[in-house]
C-alpha positions in Angstrom: -181.0 -99.2 -18.5 -185.0 -99.0 -17.5 -184.0 -95.6 -15.8 -182.2 -94.3 -18.4 -185.0 -94.8 -21.3 -187.3 -92.8 -19.0 -184.6 -90.2 -19.0 -184.2 -90.4 -22.3 -188.2 -90.2 -22.9 -188.6 -87.2 -20.4 -185.3 -85.3 -22.3 -186.9 -86.5 -26.1 -190.4 -84.7 -25.4 -188.9 -81.5 -24.5 -187.0 -81.6 -27.9 -189.6 -83.2 -30.4 -193.1 -82.5 -30.8 -193.6 -86.0 -31.8 -192.2 -87.9 -29.0 -195.4 -88.6 -27.5 -196.6 -90.7 -30.9 -193.1 -91.8 -30.4 -193.5 -93.3 -27.1 -196.8 -94.9 -27.8 -195.6 -96.6 -31.1 -192.7 -98.1 -29.0 -195.1 -99.3 -26.2 -197.3 -100.8 -28.9 -194.4 -102.7 -30.0 -193.1 -103.7 -26.6 -197.1 -104.6 -25.3 -197.5 -106.9 -28.7 -193.8 -108.6 -28.4 -194.7 -108.9 -24.3 -198.0 -111.0 -25.4 -196.2 -113.3 -27.8 -193.8 -113.9 -25.2 -196.3 -114.8 -22.6 -197.3 -117.7 -25.1 -193.8 -119.0 -25.0 -192.3 -117.9 -28.3 -189.2 -115.8 -28.3 -190.6 -112.9 -30.7 -188.8 -111.3 -33.7 -189.0 -107.5 -34.0 -191.1 -107.9 -37.3 -193.5 -110.2 -35.6 -194.0 -107.8 -32.9 -194.6 -105.4 -35.7 -196.9 -107.2 -37.3 -199.0 -108.1 -34.3 -198.8 -104.2 -33.2 -199.6 -103.1 -37.2 -196.6 -101.2 -37.3 -194.3 -101.5 -40.3 -191.0 -103.2 -39.8 -189.0 -100.3 -41.1 -190.2 -98.2 -37.9 -190.1 -101.2 -35.6 -186.6 -101.6 -36.6 -185.6 -98.2 -35.5 -187.0 -98.8 -32.0 -185.4 -101.9 -31.9 -182.6 -103.2 -34.1 -182.7 -106.4 -32.9 -184.1 -108.9 -31.3 -182.4 -109.3 -27.7 -182.9 -105.5 -27.7 -186.5 -106.1 -27.9 -186.3 -109.1 -25.6 -184.4 -106.9 -22.9 -187.4 -104.4 -23.2 -189.6 -107.2 -22.4 -187.8 -108.2 -19.2 -187.6 -104.5 -18.1 -191.6 -103.8 -18.2 -192.6 -107.5 -16.7 -195.9 -106.7 -14.9 -194.4 -108.6 -11.8 -191.7 -106.5 -11.1 -193.7 -103.1 -11.3 -194.9 -103.4 -7.6 -191.1 -103.9 -7.0 -189.9 -100.7 -8.7 -192.9 -99.3 -6.8 -191.5 -100.3 -3.5 -188.1 -99.1 -4.1 -189.4 -95.5 -4.9 -190.8 -95.7 -1.3 -188.2 -97.3 0.8 -187.3 -95.4 3.9 -183.7 -94.7 5.1 -182.5 -96.9 7.6 -182.1 -100.4 8.7 -180.7 -101.8 5.5 -181.8 -105.5 7.0 -185.5 -104.4 6.7 -184.7 -103.0 3.6 -183.9 -106.0 1.9 -186.3 -108.1 4.0 -188.9 -106.0 2.7 -187.5 -106.5 -1.2 -187.1 -110.2 -1.1 -190.7 -110.4 0.7 -192.2 -108.6 -2.1 -190.0 -109.8 -4.9 -190.0 -113.3 -4.9 -193.7 -114.0 -3.9 -194.6 -112.0 -7.2 -192.0 -114.3 -9.2 -193.9 -117.3 -7.8 -197.6 -115.9 -8.6 -195.6 -115.3 -12.4 -194.1 -118.6 -12.2 -195.2 -119.9 -15.6 -195.0 -116.8 -18.0 -191.2 -116.5 -16.2 -190.3 -120.1 -16.5 -191.0 -119.1 -20.4 -188.9 -116.3 -20.2 -186.2 -118.2 -18.8 -186.4 -120.8 -21.7 -186.2 -118.3 -24.2 -183.0 -116.5 -22.6 -181.4 -119.8 -22.5 -182.4 -120.6 -26.1 -181.3 -117.3 -27.2 -177.8 -117.9 -25.1 -177.4 -121.4 -26.8 -178.3 -120.4 -30.4 -175.8 -117.6 -30.1 -173.1 -120.2 -28.8 -173.9 -122.4 -32.0 -173.1 -120.1 -34.4 -170.2 -118.9 -32.8 -171.5 -115.6 -31.6 -170.9 -113.0 -28.7 -173.8 -114.1 -26.0 -175.8 -111.3 -26.4 -177.0 -109.8 -23.2 -181.2 -110.3 -23.1 -181.7 -109.7 -19.7 -181.5 -106.1 -18.1 -179.8 -106.9 -15.1 -182.9 -105.7 -12.6 -182.2 -107.7 -9.6 -178.7 -106.3 -9.7 -180.2 -102.6 -9.5 -182.7 -103.3 -7.0 -180.3 -104.3 -4.4 -178.0 -101.4 -5.5 -180.5 -99.4 -4.3 -181.8 -101.6 -1.2 -177.8 -101.8 0.2 -177.2 -97.8 -0.5 -176.8 -97.0 3.0 -174.0 -99.5 3.4 -171.9 -99.0 0.4 -169.0 -97.1 1.9 -168.7 -99.5 4.6 -167.1 -102.4 2.3 -164.5 -102.5 0.2 -165.0 -102.7 -3.8 -164.5 -107.0 -3.9 -166.6 -107.3 -0.9 -169.4 -105.3 -2.4 -168.9 -107.2 -5.6 -169.4 -110.4 -3.4 -172.2 -109.5 -1.1 -174.0 -108.3 -4.4 -173.3 -111.4 -6.3 -174.6 -113.6 -3.3 -177.8 -111.8 -3.0 -179.0 -112.0 -6.2 -178.7 -116.2 -6.0 -181.8 -115.5 -3.7 -184.1 -113.3 -5.9 -186.0 -113.8 -9.1 -187.4 -117.3 -11.0 -184.0 -118.5 -11.3 -184.0 -119.0 -7.3 -187.4 -120.4 -7.5 -186.6 -123.0 -9.8 -183.9 -123.9 -7.9 -185.8 -124.0 -4.5 -188.6 -125.7 -6.4 -186.9 -128.5 -8.6 -183.4 -129.3 -6.9 -184.5 -128.4 -3.1 -188.0 -130.0 -4.0 -189.4 -127.2 -1.6 -193.0 -126.1 -1.7 -194.0 -122.4 -2.5 -194.4 -121.5 1.2 -191.2 -123.2 2.1 -189.7 -121.8 -0.9 -190.0 -118.3 -0.2 -189.4 -118.5 3.6 -185.9 -120.0 2.6 -185.1 -118.0 0.1 -185.7 -115.0 2.8 -183.8 -117.0 5.3 -180.5 -117.0 2.8 -181.1 -113.5 1.9 -180.6 -112.2 5.3 -177.9 -114.8 6.7 -175.8 -113.8 3.6 -176.3 -109.9 4.5 -175.4 -110.2 7.8 -172.3 -112.4 7.1 -171.1 -109.9 4.1 -171.6 -107.2 6.7 -169.8 -108.9 9.4 -166.6 -109.4 7.0 -166.5 -105.9 6.3 -163.4 -104.3 6.4 -162.0 -102.8 9.9 -161.2 -99.4 10.2 -157.9 -98.1 10.5 -157.5 -97.5 14.6 -155.8 -94.5 15.9 -152.4 -95.1 16.9 -152.3 -95.4 21.5 -152.0 -92.4 22.6 -153.1 -90.7 19.6 -155.1 -87.3 19.7 -158.7 -88.2 18.5 
């Protein structure tokens, strides 16, 4: 989603001379919403507009629903920015080393931002519960960035796995990243900060090794066949 947004913005600059102003307006809305979000509230589009001193009509053109605004806030969380930079500079090669780099950067950053991220998690859950109470479809208010991170890190081994194996490995590794993993490690497992980071690193690498050991066997050539 984040990559698609930037592609759209680049195209809009070429087609619309007011694109820079539009981008500044959008950024102002996201920044205002982020400030409200960090205080522990789920900002509405109207609240973000008021704080950013943008008309409501304009704000709703950028974010037609509260859920779309929450997704954008999640995508621009400051704690995630160094991870995005890391992914842009990952070296080709050993996938275990690539995963270690991701886990060793992402989880300590999430721990450093534990309070606002726990607030964010509460807001996501409140949004889910409210939708269920109202009989509505549960909105997607998280941008799924950890799955995008894993897709990038695991790219060298993608063709070695079947579709079900790939899905299972991505899903399992997602459980070792993010504030959700930090909460389980600290609140459920009763680990300290350092222990939590070390356990999640161990779990991620163990799951990767297990997933690759389970990769689909290659079809062997028949005995006596030309190779």
